[in-house]
N, CA, C and O atoms as a DFTB+ gen file, in Angstrom:
400 C
 N C O
     1  1      84.502     125.363      62.392
     2  2      84.113     124.597      63.555
     3  2      85.058     123.409      63.710
     4  3      85.158     122.562      62.823
     5  1      85.730     123.361      64.817
     6  2      86.662     122.271      65.090
     7  2      85.914     121.048      65.600
     8  3      85.012     121.150      66.432
     9  1      86.309     119.895      65.084
    10  2      85.720     118.645      65.559
    11  2      86.305     118.284      66.922
    12  3      85.589     117.797      67.796
    13  1      87.586     118.518      67.102
    14  2      88.249     118.216      68.365
    15  2      88.686     119.514      69.035
    16  3      89.853     119.902      68.979
    17  1      87.743     120.159      69.654
    18  2      88.061     121.386      70.383
    19  2      88.714     121.021      71.712
    20  3      88.599     119.879      72.158
    21  1      89.392     121.965      72.350
    22  2      90.084     121.657      73.621
    23  2      89.142     121.133      74.711
    24  3      89.534     120.259      75.484
    25  1      87.922     121.643      74.787
    26  2      87.008     121.150      75.825
    27  2      86.568     119.712      75.547
    28  3      86.369     118.939      76.485
    29  1      86.417     119.351      74.297
    30  2      86.083     117.957      73.949
    31  2      87.248     117.021      74.246
    32  3      87.048     115.919      74.756
    33  1      88.460     117.458      73.931
    34  2      89.640     116.648      74.238
    35  2      89.787     116.447      75.743
    36  3      90.154     115.362      76.194
    37  1      89.503     117.484      76.515
    38  2      89.570     117.382      77.968
    39  2      88.507     116.416      78.496
    40  3      88.781     115.636      79.408
    41  1      87.306     116.461      77.936
    42  2      86.232     115.545      78.342
    43  2      86.599     114.097      78.016
    44  3      86.379     113.201      78.831
    45  1      87.148     113.872      76.842
    46  2      87.559     112.522      76.449
    47  2      88.677     112.021      77.356
    48  3      88.660     110.865      77.778
    49  1      89.650     112.883      77.661
    50  2      90.758     112.489      78.539
    51  2      90.252     112.173      79.945
    52  3      90.721     111.216      80.562
    53  1      89.308     112.954      80.464
    54  2      88.748     112.690      81.797
    55  2      87.981     111.372      81.808
    56  3      88.089     110.598      82.759
    57  1      87.213     111.115      80.764
    58  2      86.460     109.861      80.673
    59  2      87.399     108.661      80.630
    60  3      87.164     107.666      81.315
    61  1      88.459     108.748      79.829
    62  2      89.430     107.655      79.749
    63  2      90.164     107.468      81.076
    64  3      90.486     106.338      81.444
    65  1      90.434     108.555      81.797
    66  2      91.089     108.453      83.098
    67  2      90.179     107.741      84.104
    68  3      90.652     106.921      84.891
    69  1      88.883     108.048      84.082
    70  2      87.938     107.371      84.975
    71  2      87.862     105.890      84.626
    72  3      87.871     105.049      85.524
    73  1      87.789     105.557      83.345
    74  2      87.765     104.153      82.929
    75  2      89.028     103.424      83.365
    76  3      88.952     102.293      83.846
    77  1      90.168     104.044      83.208
    78  2      91.425     103.435      83.625
    79  2      91.457     103.238      85.140
    80  3      91.941     102.210      85.613
    81  1      90.953     104.198      85.902
    82  2      90.901     104.070      87.354
    83  2      90.002     102.926      87.800
    84  3      90.367     102.165      88.697
    85  1      88.837     102.797      87.185
    86  2      87.926     101.688      87.515
    87  2      88.562     100.359      87.146
    88  3      88.476      99.404      87.918
    89  1      89.198     100.274      85.986
    90  2      89.855      99.040      85.558
    91  2      90.956      98.638      86.544
    92  3      91.061      97.467      86.911
    93  1      91.779      99.608      86.977
    94  2      92.848      99.305      87.936
    95  2      92.277      98.856      89.277
    96  3      92.806      97.925      89.886
    97  1      91.209      99.499      89.750
    98  2      90.586      99.114      91.017
    99  2      90.076      97.675      90.956
   100  3      90.306      96.891      91.877
   101  1      89.385      97.333      89.872
   102  2      88.859      95.967      89.724
   103  2      90.006      94.977      89.593
   104  3      89.952      93.889      90.166
   105  1      91.020      95.331      88.865
   106  2      92.168      94.434      88.665
   107  2      92.902      94.160      89.983
   108  3      93.309      93.026      90.234
   109  1      93.072      95.169      90.813
   110  2      93.787      94.999      92.071
   111  2      92.934      94.317      93.146
   112  3      93.479      93.680      94.047
   113  1      91.631      94.441      93.064
   114  2      90.734      93.876      94.080
   115  2      89.871      92.755      93.513
   116  3      88.718      92.595      93.914
   117  1      90.412      91.995      92.601
   118  2      89.642      90.949      91.930
   119  2      89.141      89.877      92.895
   120  3      87.970      89.504      92.826
   121  1      89.980      89.376      93.783
   122  2      89.582      88.298      94.696
   123  2      88.497      88.736      95.678
   124  3      87.505      88.021      95.822
   125  1      88.635      89.879      96.361
   126  2      87.556      90.280      97.274
   127  2      86.236      90.558      96.558
   128  3      85.166      90.260      97.089
   129  1      86.307      91.124      95.365
   130  2      85.080      91.402      94.618
   131  2      84.412      90.098      94.212
   132  3      83.195      89.965      94.341
   133  1      85.184      89.136      93.726
   134  2      84.615      87.846      93.321
   135  2      84.005      87.114      94.509
   136  3      82.946      86.500      94.384
   137  1      84.668      87.175      95.658
   138  2      84.136      86.506      96.846
   139  2      82.835      87.162      97.302
   140  3      81.898      86.464      97.688
   141  1      82.765      88.468      97.263
   142  2      81.563      89.175      97.662
   143  2      80.406      88.870      96.712
   144  3      79.268      88.721      97.158
   145  1      80.676      88.777      95.423
   146  2      79.626      88.452      94.464
   147  2      79.150      87.008      94.629
   148  3      77.960      86.729      94.482
   149  1      80.061      86.100      94.929
   150  2      79.692      84.701      95.080
   151  2      78.850      84.469      96.328
   152  3      77.987      83.591      96.326
   153  1      79.077      85.230      97.390
   154  2      78.318      85.066      98.620
   155  2      76.854      85.408      98.430
   156  3      76.007      84.861      99.137
   157  1      76.534      86.269      97.526
   158  2      75.161      86.693      97.318
   159  2      74.375      85.757      96.416
   160  3      73.169      85.939      96.253
   161  1      75.009      84.781      95.836
   162  2      74.308      83.871      94.938
   163  2      73.398      82.945      95.717
   164  3      73.797      82.363      96.726
   165  1      72.189      82.817      95.245
   166  2      71.238      81.914      95.877
   167  2      71.068      80.646      95.053
   168  3      70.675      79.609      95.587
   169  1      71.357      80.717      93.770
   170  2      71.141      79.606      92.864
   171  2      72.449      79.295      92.157
   172  3      73.053      80.175      91.544
   173  1      72.889      78.038      92.242
   174  2      74.136      77.633      91.607
   175  2      73.906      76.311      90.880
   176  3      73.416      75.351      91.473
   177  1      74.256      76.264      89.618
   178  2      74.134      75.043      88.835
   179  2      75.376      74.200      89.095
   180  3      76.489      74.595      88.749
   181  1      75.176      73.034      89.709
   182  2      76.305      72.163      90.035
   183  2      76.691      71.306      88.836
   184  3      77.876      71.140      88.546
   185  1      75.698      70.760      88.139
   186  2      75.990      69.881      87.001
   187  2      74.760      69.767      86.109
   188  3      73.627      69.834      86.585
   189  1      74.995      69.595      84.812
   190  2      73.933      69.373      83.837
   191  2      74.293      68.125      83.050
   192  3      75.422      67.988      82.579
   193  1      73.340      67.216      82.908
   194  2      73.592      65.966      82.188
   195  2      72.452      65.715      81.209
   196  3      71.281      65.761      81.584
   197  1      72.797      65.452      79.963
   198  2      71.800      65.087      78.966
   199  2      71.369      63.641      79.161
   200  3      72.202      62.761      79.378
   201  1      70.064      63.400      79.084
   202  2      69.533      62.052      79.292
   203  2      69.047      61.400      78.011
   204  3      68.758      60.203      77.999
   205  1      68.956      62.139      76.973
   206  2      68.469      61.607      75.707
   207  2      68.490      62.721      74.683
   208  3      69.261      63.673      74.802
   209  1      67.645      62.599      73.682
   210  2      67.673      63.600      72.626
   211  2      67.237      64.976      73.123
   212  3      67.803      65.989      72.715
   213  1      66.227      65.018      74.008
   214  2      65.754      66.310      74.494
   215  2      65.621      66.376      76.009
   216  3      65.316      67.443      76.542
   217  1      65.834      65.295      76.705
   218  2      65.697      65.280      78.171
   219  2      67.007      65.702      78.816
   220  3      68.088      65.486      78.269
   221  1      66.886      66.311      79.998
   222  2      68.066      66.824      80.674
   223  2      67.860      66.764      82.183
   224  3      66.757      67.000      82.676
   225  1      68.928      66.447      82.910
   226  2      68.915      66.465      84.372
   227  2      69.847      67.581      84.836
   228  3      70.970      67.714      84.350
   229  1      69.361      68.377      85.783
   230  2      70.126      69.511      86.287
   231  2      70.202      69.386      87.802
   232  3      69.176      69.238      88.466
   233  1      71.409      69.444      88.352
   234  2      71.619      69.420      89.793
   235  2      71.891      70.858      90.239
   236  3      72.854      71.482      89.794
   237  1      71.027      71.379      91.129
   238  2      71.116      72.759      91.583
   239  2      71.367      72.826      93.079
   240  3      70.922      71.963      93.835
   241  1      72.078      73.853      93.494
   242  2      72.199      74.207      94.904
   243  2      71.441      75.515      95.082
   244  3      71.818      76.542      94.518
   245  1      70.357      75.470      95.880
   246  2      69.520      76.642      96.091
   247  2      69.450      76.914      97.582
   248  3      68.876      76.124      98.331
   249  1      70.027      78.019      98.019
   250  2      70.036      78.397      99.436
   251  2      70.504      77.251     100.323
   252  3      69.946      77.042     101.400
   253  1      71.507      76.514      99.896
   254  2      72.055      75.422     100.687
   255  2      71.356      74.087     100.497
   256  3      71.851      73.071     100.986
   257  1      70.233      74.050      99.811
   258  2      69.527      72.797      99.548
   259  2      69.889      72.310      98.153
   260  3      70.101      73.113      97.245
   261  1      69.960      70.990      97.983
   262  2      70.268      70.408      96.675
   263  2      68.977      69.949      96.018
   264  3      68.160      69.276      96.645
   265  1      68.796      70.312      94.759
   266  2      67.613      69.937      93.994
   267  2      68.036      69.250      92.708
   268  3      69.020      69.633      92.076
   269  1      67.278      68.226      92.331
   270  2      67.464      67.563      91.046
   271  2      66.254      67.897      90.198
   272  3      65.117      67.634      90.589
   273  1      66.502      68.478      89.036
   274  2      65.433      68.847      88.118
   275  2      65.616      68.046      86.845
   276  3      66.682      68.080      86.230
   277  1      64.572      67.321      86.446
   278  2      64.593      66.528      85.224
   279  2      63.562      67.123      84.282
   280  3      62.386      67.228      84.629
   281  1      64.000      67.512      83.093
   282  2      63.103      68.129      82.130
   283  2      63.080      67.310      80.851
   284  3      64.068      66.674      80.483
   285  1      61.952      67.338      80.191
   286  2      61.781      66.669      78.921
   287  2      60.617      67.296      78.177
   288  3      59.713      67.845      78.807
   289  1      60.615      67.228      76.857
   290  2      59.543      67.887      76.106
   291  2      58.179      67.226      76.305
   292  3      57.159      67.914      76.286
   293  1      58.142      65.931      76.491
   294  2      56.862      65.234      76.633
   295  2      56.489      64.975      78.085
   296  3      55.308      64.940      78.432
   297  1      57.494      64.793      78.929
   298  2      57.217      64.442      80.319
   299  2      57.085      65.656      81.220
   300  3      56.678      65.504      82.372
   301  1      57.405      66.839      80.756
   302  2      57.329      68.024      81.594
   303  2      58.561      68.149      82.455
   304  3      59.653      67.738      82.063
   305  1      58.381      68.720      83.637
   306  2      59.490      68.962      84.544
   307  2      59.200      68.326      85.893
   308  3      58.103      68.471      86.431
   309  1      60.187      67.620      86.439
   310  2      60.071      67.024      87.770
   311  2      61.174      67.601      88.639
   312  3      62.329      67.682      88.220
   313  1      60.812      68.003      89.855
   314  2      61.768      68.575      90.800
   315  2      61.795      67.696      92.038
   316  3      60.753      67.400      92.623
   317  1      62.997      67.276      92.435
   318  2      63.175      66.412      93.609
   319  2      64.188      67.053      94.549
   320  3      65.276      67.437      94.118
   321  1      63.842      67.172      95.834
   322  2      64.774      67.667      96.840
   323  2      65.658      66.506      97.281
   324  3      65.152      65.462      97.694
   325  1      66.965      66.680      97.196
   326  2      67.899      65.613      97.545
   327  2      68.330      65.660      99.002
   328  3      69.003      64.740      99.465
   329  1      67.968      66.689      99.728
   330  2      68.376      66.815     101.119
   331  2      67.317      66.322     102.095
   332  3      67.471      66.502     103.302
   333  1      66.257      65.711     101.609
   334  2      65.220      65.165     102.490
   335  2      65.759      64.009     103.310
   336  3      66.836      63.486     103.023
   337  1      65.030      63.617     104.309
   338  2      65.391      62.429     105.085
   339  2      65.195      61.177     104.237
   340  3      65.826      60.151     104.493
   341  1      64.329      61.251     103.231
   342  2      64.059      60.105     102.363
   343  2      65.105      59.932     101.275
   344  3      65.161      58.874     100.649
   345  1      65.932      60.935     101.030
   346  2      66.875      60.875      99.917
   347  2      67.837      59.701      99.998
   348  3      68.043      59.054      98.972
   349  1      68.453      59.370     101.154
   350  2      69.349      58.204     101.174
   351  2      68.614      56.908     100.860
   352  3      69.181      56.041     100.196
   353  1      67.389      56.746     101.306
   354  2      66.638      55.526     101.006
   355  2      66.345      55.422      99.522
   356  3      66.367      54.327      98.960
   357  1      66.072      56.547      98.884
   358  2      65.800      56.527      97.447
   359  2      67.057      56.190      96.660
   360  3      66.979      55.520      95.631
   361  1      68.204      56.641      97.125
   362  2      69.452      56.381      96.418
   363  2      69.895      54.927      96.553
   364  3      70.616      54.433      95.686
   365  1      69.492      54.233      97.603
   366  2      69.922      52.863      97.837
   367  2      68.948      51.836      97.283
   368  3      69.011      50.668      97.665
   369  1      68.063      52.234      96.404
   370  2      67.143      51.282      95.812
   371  2      65.757      51.342      96.413
   372  3      64.896      50.540      96.052
   373  1      65.523      52.263      97.310
   374  2      64.214      52.398      97.922
   375  2      63.165      52.872      96.943
   376  3      61.972      52.679      97.177
   377  1      63.582      53.490      95.846
   378  2      62.641      53.981      94.860
   379  2      61.906      52.827      94.202
   380  3      60.699      52.917      93.976
   381  1      62.607      51.749      93.891
   382  2      61.959      50.590      93.258
   383  2      60.952      49.962      94.206
   384  3      59.893      49.510      93.770
   385  1      61.264      49.925      95.498
   386  2      60.351      49.358      96.474
   387  2      59.123      50.229      96.657
   388  3      58.033      49.705      96.886
   389  1      59.267      51.534      96.564
   390  2      58.155      52.448      96.758
   391  2      57.190      52.431      95.591
   392  3      55.991      52.634      95.785
   393  1      57.684      52.192      94.373
   394  2      56.819      52.240      93.201
   395  2      56.050      50.943      93.005
   396  3      55.094      50.917      92.230
   397  1      56.432      49.875      93.677
   398  2      55.742      48.591      93.468
   399  2      54.551      48.447      94.363
   400  3      53.862      47.428      94.314
């Protein structure tokens, strides 16, 4: 019994030819494929910043809206929409006035 019979060698050669063809197609069309994949993304992480030992702030773009998510082990998770009409007032110090 042959381990490498002619039909097995032919199957292996066909499989490698298909793999090589797919690799060449992806290599030649890398930019259009990447652009098409990026257009379908709904969630994009813009930036992640550590705030302490376990707290973290994450800036997300979700369907064109910007969200700030702050997580911590004791405080839980807070989500703030940055595209609201109130967002500029909060950024200019309006937050301190609202909490008092």
